[in-house]
C-alpha positions as CSV (number, residue, x, y, z in Angstrom):
1,X,115.4,139.6,91.0
2,X,111.7,139.0,91.6
3,X,111.6,136.2,88.9
4,X,114.2,134.1,90.8
5,X,113.0,131.7,93.5
6,X,114.1,132.0,97.1
7,X,117.4,130.5,98.0
8,X,117.5,127.3,100.2
9,X,120.1,125.0,101.6
10,X,119.8,122.8,98.5
11,X,121.2,125.6,96.4
12,X,124.5,125.3,98.1
13,X,125.1,122.0,96.3
14,X,126.2,121.5,92.6
15,X,123.0,119.9,91.4
16,X,121.0,122.6,89.6
17,X,119.5,121.5,86.3
18,X,117.2,124.4,85.4
19,X,117.9,128.2,85.4
20,X,116.3,128.8,88.8
21,X,116.8,127.9,92.4
22,X,115.5,124.7,94.1
23,X,112.4,126.7,95.2
24,X,111.0,126.1,91.7
25,X,110.5,123.1,89.4
26,X,110.5,123.2,85.6
27,X,106.7,123.6,85.3
28,X,103.9,125.5,87.1
29,X,101.6,122.5,86.6
30,X,99.8,122.0,89.9
31,X,99.8,118.2,89.6
32,X,103.6,118.1,89.8
33,X,104.5,115.5,92.5
34,X,107.5,113.9,94.0
35,X,106.5,110.7,95.7
36,X,108.0,108.1,98.1
37,X,106.4,104.8,98.8
38,X,107.2,101.5,100.4
39,X,105.5,98.2,101.3
40,X,106.9,95.7,103.9
41,X,105.2,92.3,104.1
42,X,105.7,89.2,106.1
43,X,106.5,86.2,103.9
44,X,103.7,84.2,105.5
45,X,101.1,86.9,104.7
46,X,100.1,87.6,108.2
47,X,101.1,91.3,108.4
48,X,101.9,94.2,106.0
49,X,103.2,97.7,106.5
50,X,102.9,100.7,104.1
51,X,104.4,104.2,104.1
52,X,103.9,107.0,101.6
53,X,105.1,110.6,101.4
54,X,104.3,113.1,98.7
55,X,105.7,116.6,98.0
56,X,103.4,118.8,95.8
57,X,105.7,121.6,95.0
58,X,103.2,123.9,93.2
59,X,100.4,123.2,95.6
60,X,102.3,124.1,98.8
61,X,101.6,120.8,100.4
62,X,103.5,117.8,101.8
63,X,101.4,114.8,102.8
64,X,101.9,111.2,103.9
65,X,100.4,108.1,105.4
66,X,101.3,105.0,107.4
67,X,99.4,101.8,107.6
68,X,99.6,98.4,109.2
69,X,97.6,95.4,108.1
70,X,97.2,92.3,110.4
71,X,95.1,89.7,108.8
72,X,92.0,91.5,107.6
73,X,92.4,94.4,110.1
74,X,94.0,97.7,109.0
75,X,95.1,100.8,110.9
76,X,95.9,104.0,108.9
77,X,97.4,107.4,109.9
78,X,97.5,110.3,107.5
79,X,99.3,113.6,107.9
80,X,99.2,116.8,105.8
81,X,101.1,120.0,106.2
82,X,102.1,123.1,104.4
83,X,105.5,123.2,102.7
84,X,108.3,124.9,104.7
85,X,111.2,126.9,103.6
86,X,113.6,123.9,103.9
87,X,112.9,121.3,101.2
88,X,115.2,118.9,103.0
89,X,112.6,118.4,105.8
90,X,110.8,115.1,104.8
91,X,108.4,114.7,107.7
92,X,104.8,115.5,108.4
93,X,103.4,115.1,111.9
94,X,104.4,111.6,113.2
95,X,105.7,110.5,109.7
96,X,109.3,110.8,108.7
97,X,111.6,109.6,105.9
98,X,115.4,109.6,106.0
99,X,118.0,108.8,103.4
100,X,120.8,107.0,105.2
101,X,122.9,105.9,102.2
102,X,121.6,107.0,98.8
103,X,120.2,104.1,96.7
104,X,121.1,101.6,99.4
105,X,119.6,102.4,102.8
106,X,116.6,104.5,103.8
107,X,114.4,104.8,106.9
108,X,110.6,105.0,107.2
109,X,109.0,105.8,110.5
110,X,105.7,106.5,112.1
111,X,106.0,107.8,115.7
112,X,103.4,107.0,118.4
113,X,100.4,109.3,117.9
114,X,97.0,110.1,119.2
115,X,95.1,108.9,116.1
116,X,95.7,105.2,116.0
117,X,97.7,102.7,118.2
118,X,100.4,102.0,115.7
119,X,104.0,103.0,115.3
120,X,107.1,101.7,113.5
121,X,110.7,102.4,112.7
122,X,111.9,100.4,109.7
123,X,115.2,100.6,107.8
124,X,115.3,99.4,104.2
125,X,118.6,97.8,103.0
126,X,118.8,97.0,99.3
127,X,119.2,93.5,97.9
128,X,119.2,94.7,94.3
129,X,120.1,98.0,92.5
130,X,117.3,100.4,91.8
131,X,115.7,100.0,88.4
132,X,113.7,102.4,86.3
133,X,110.3,101.6,84.8
134,X,109.3,102.9,81.4
135,X,108.2,106.6,81.5
136,X,104.5,106.9,82.1
137,X,103.4,109.5,79.7
138,X,99.7,109.7,79.0
139,X,97.6,112.3,77.2
140,X,94.0,113.3,78.0
141,X,91.5,111.6,75.7
142,X,91.1,114.8,73.6
143,X,94.8,114.6,72.7
144,X,95.8,118.0,74.1
145,X,96.9,118.1,77.8
146,X,99.4,115.6,79.0
147,X,97.8,114.2,82.2
148,X,100.8,112.1,83.2
149,X,104.5,112.4,82.6
150,X,106.2,110.5,85.4
151,X,109.4,108.6,85.8
152,X,109.8,106.0,88.6
153,X,112.5,103.8,90.0
154,X,111.8,100.8,92.3
155,X,114.0,98.7,94.5
156,X,113.8,95.4,96.4
157,X,115.4,95.1,99.8
158,X,115.3,93.7,103.3
159,X,113.7,95.5,106.3
160,X,114.9,95.7,109.9
161,X,113.5,97.5,112.9
162,X,110.3,97.2,114.8
163,X,106.5,97.6,114.6
164,X,104.0,98.4,117.4
165,X,100.3,97.6,117.2
166,X,97.9,98.1,120.1
167,X,100.8,98.1,122.6
168,X,102.4,94.9,121.2
169,X,106.0,95.4,119.9
170,X,107.2,93.2,117.1
171,X,110.8,93.0,116.2
172,X,111.4,92.5,112.4
173,X,113.4,89.4,111.6
174,X,114.8,90.3,108.1
175,X,114.6,86.7,107.0
176,X,110.9,86.6,107.6
177,X,110.0,89.8,105.7
178,X,110.5,91.4,102.3
179,X,110.3,95.1,101.3
180,X,109.7,97.1,98.1
181,X,110.1,100.8,97.6
182,X,109.8,103.3,94.8
183,X,110.5,107.0,94.1
184,X,108.7,108.9,91.4
185,X,108.4,112.5,90.2
186,X,106.7,114.5,87.5
187,X,103.2,115.4,86.4
188,X,100.9,112.9,88.1
189,X,97.3,111.7,87.7
190,X,94.9,111.9,90.6
191,X,96.3,114.9,92.4
192,X,93.9,117.3,94.2
193,X,90.2,117.6,93.9
194,X,88.5,117.8,90.5
195,X,88.3,121.3,89.2
196,X,84.6,121.9,88.4
197,X,85.3,124.2,85.4
198,X,87.6,121.7,83.7
199,X,86.0,119.0,81.5
200,X,85.9,115.7,83.5
201,X,87.9,112.8,82.2
202,X,87.9,109.0,82.8
203,X,91.6,108.8,83.7
204,X,92.9,107.1,86.8
205,X,91.3,108.8,89.9
206,X,89.1,111.3,88.1
207,X,85.4,111.6,88.5
208,X,84.4,109.2,85.7
209,X,87.1,106.6,86.5
210,X,85.6,103.1,86.8
211,X,82.5,103.6,84.7
212,X,83.8,101.1,82.2
213,X,85.9,97.9,82.1
214,X,89.4,98.6,83.5
215,X,92.3,96.4,84.5
216,X,95.5,97.4,86.5
217,X,98.2,94.9,87.6
218,X,101.4,96.1,89.2
219,X,103.9,93.8,90.8
220,X,107.5,93.6,91.9
221,X,109.0,90.3,93.1
222,X,112.4,88.6,93.4
223,X,113.3,84.9,92.8
224,X,116.2,83.0,94.3
225,X,117.8,79.9,92.8
226,X,118.7,76.8,94.9
227,X,122.4,78.0,94.6
228,X,121.5,81.5,95.8
229,X,121.4,83.4,92.5
230,X,118.9,86.3,92.4
231,X,116.7,87.8,89.7
232,X,113.9,90.3,90.0
233,X,110.8,91.1,87.9
234,X,108.7,94.2,87.7
235,X,105.5,94.7,85.7
236,X,102.9,97.4,85.3
237,X,100.0,96.6,83.1
238,X,96.9,98.7,82.4
239,X,94.0,98.1,79.9
240,X,90.7,99.9,79.3
241,X,87.8,98.2,77.4
242,X,90.2,95.4,76.6
243,X,92.8,97.7,75.0
244,X,96.3,97.8,76.6
245,X,97.3,101.5,77.0
246,X,100.3,101.1,79.3
247,X,102.6,98.2,79.8
248,X,106.1,98.2,81.4
249,X,108.0,95.1,82.4
250,X,111.6,94.0,82.9
251,X,113.6,91.1,84.2
252,X,116.2,92.8,86.4
253,X,119.6,91.4,87.2
254,X,121.9,92.0,90.2
255,X,124.5,93.7,88.0
256,X,122.0,96.4,87.1
257,X,121.2,95.2,83.6
258,X,117.5,94.8,82.5
259,X,115.9,92.5,80.0
260,X,112.7,94.1,78.5
261,X,109.4,92.3,78.6
262,X,107.7,92.9,75.2
263,X,104.3,91.5,76.3
264,X,102.6,90.6,79.6
265,X,100.0,87.9,79.4
266,X,98.3,87.7,82.9
267,X,96.4,84.4,83.7
268,X,95.1,85.2,87.1
269,X,92.1,84.3,89.3
270,X,90.0,86.7,91.4
271,X,87.2,86.4,94.0
272,X,84.0,87.9,92.6
273,X,82.7,89.4,95.9
274,X,85.9,91.1,97.0
275,X,87.9,91.3,93.7
276,X,90.8,89.9,95.7
277,X,93.6,88.1,93.9
278,X,93.4,84.3,94.3
279,X,96.6,83.3,92.3
280,X,97.4,82.2,88.8
281,X,100.2,82.7,86.4
282,X,102.1,85.5,84.6
283,X,103.5,84.9,81.2
284,X,106.3,87.2,80.0
285,X,107.2,87.3,76.3
286,X,110.7,88.8,76.2
287,X,111.7,91.4,73.6
288,X,114.9,89.5,72.7
289,X,113.0,86.2,72.4
290,X,111.8,83.4,74.7
291,X,109.3,83.6,77.5
292,X,109.0,83.1,81.2
293,X,106.0,81.8,83.2
294,X,105.7,82.7,86.9
295,X,103.4,80.8,89.2
296,X,101.7,83.2,91.6
297,X,100.4,82.1,95.0
298,X,98.6,84.4,97.4
299,X,99.8,84.1,101.0
300,X,97.6,85.1,104.0
301,X,94.8,87.6,104.2
302,X,96.8,90.7,105.0
303,X,97.9,93.4,102.6
304,X,97.5,97.1,103.1
305,X,94.6,98.7,101.1
306,X,95.9,101.9,99.5
307,X,92.5,103.7,99.5
308,X,92.9,105.1,103.0
309,X,96.3,106.4,101.9
310,X,94.3,108.5,99.4
311,X,95.0,106.5,96.3
312,X,91.9,107.1,94.1
313,X,90.7,109.3,97.0
314,X,89.1,108.4,100.3
315,X,86.1,110.0,102.0
316,X,86.4,113.1,99.8
317,X,90.1,113.5,100.5
318,X,92.6,113.6,97.6
319,X,96.4,113.6,97.4
320,X,98.0,117.0,97.5
321,X,95.0,118.9,98.9
322,X,95.6,121.9,101.1
323,X,94.4,121.4,104.7
324,X,96.3,124.1,106.5
325,X,99.5,124.2,108.6
326,X,99.1,120.6,109.8
327,X,96.4,118.0,110.1
328,X,96.8,114.4,111.4
329,X,93.9,111.9,111.1
330,X,93.3,108.1,110.8
331,X,91.0,105.2,111.3
332,X,90.8,101.5,111.9
333,X,89.0,98.9,109.7
334,X,88.1,95.7,111.5
335,X,87.4,93.6,108.4
336,X,88.8,94.6,105.0
337,X,87.0,91.6,103.6
338,X,83.6,93.2,104.4
339,X,81.9,94.3,101.2
340,X,80.7,97.7,102.5
341,X,84.2,98.4,103.8
342,X,85.7,97.5,100.5
343,X,83.4,99.9,98.7
344,X,84.8,102.7,100.9
345,X,88.5,101.7,100.9
346,X,88.6,100.2,97.3
347,X,90.1,97.0,96.1
348,X,93.7,98.2,95.5
349,X,96.0,96.6,98.0
350,X,99.5,95.4,98.5
351,X,98.8,91.7,98.3
352,X,101.6,89.4,99.5
353,X,102.5,86.7,97.0
354,X,104.9,83.7,96.7
355,X,106.3,83.2,93.3
356,X,108.0,80.3,91.5
357,X,109.7,79.8,88.2
358,X,111.0,76.2,87.8
359,X,113.1,75.6,91.0
360,X,113.6,79.3,91.6
361,X,111.3,80.6,94.5
362,X,110.7,84.0,96.0
363,X,108.2,86.6,97.3
364,X,106.7,89.9,96.3
365,X,103.5,91.9,96.2
366,X,100.8,92.5,93.6
367,X,98.4,95.4,93.3
368,X,95.3,94.9,91.2
369,X,92.2,96.8,90.1
370,X,89.8,94.6,88.1
371,X,86.7,96.7,87.4
372,X,83.7,95.7,85.3
373,X,82.4,92.4,84.1
374,X,85.1,89.8,83.1
375,X,83.4,86.5,82.3
376,X,86.7,84.8,81.6
377,X,87.7,85.5,85.2
378,X,84.3,84.7,86.7
379,X,83.8,88.3,87.6
380,X,80.3,89.8,87.3
381,X,79.2,93.4,86.7
382,X,77.0,93.5,89.7
383,X,79.9,92.8,92.1
384,X,82.2,95.3,90.5
385,X,83.9,97.9,92.6
386,X,86.8,100.3,92.0
């Protein structure tokens, strides 16, 4: 009996898929992660909200973060706790996540706390079905260990609820905002501190990451026709030293069907000092023939930076690290355009964008890392940052 995991409330349901209880996953790999994330942005680009929650089953940790961006200001709250016996509890300190109606409506909340003067209670309601991205499976450069084997679905929806910043309460008008969420699970890169007796790698988040030229572009967005028809796009593009090593893209339809993008050709502009997106075009060559060109316009200066949420690490903190029964911490950044601040919080952010394709228009977000010298983009090596 000692080789069977403890029994929990989840074991009462008819959902088992391995010969064990829900106290175990199929691997003892310590980077196994199940992750929840959402970004909510005002369509005029004046404010953004993020939420993340990660369960690190084999590390005994559940951690999360909440952030609000107003213009170039950002407030962030992080919470980290030990796992409890009940895997149905999806909260840490002031942060909580609730499934109201599976695949249609979920709730993200940050309660008032002593760390930062922010709080929110936001309910996501789907506008489109959830869609899978291509599996992200990536081996270490020596060809042996699989560093990433993750599946992820994303979904576009409408937020409702409220936000509080420094005592000001803002009611969310769903027509003025848009929201994106995803849910992923598997063996994940950039979990926990680097193990000193394991050979360092240059993969995402590891100690040598960013020593060479690297490009990451991730973007979901939805377009609406003059008659009200909807279509959504999603792309995830990564290259290293000019070689594309991961690309996933689809044109997603309201009936749940997907049209695969065979090749993504970004034609974007960036500011050299901050590495912030300035706009441009995305060209999508479709697997079944034809192509689509999307005009991308950046709106406003807001957009939550993900570094303080521990993406690529922050001030020595890493996702999934053990900090005891419960820790809650946070900070405010007065100007995320400041170069010294950017070196600390990194360039990765949920940038609000407006998109057009012909007479179809819409909104979305775009995350980018453009590291190294890129003369074709006007980006210099001396101003590079991760």
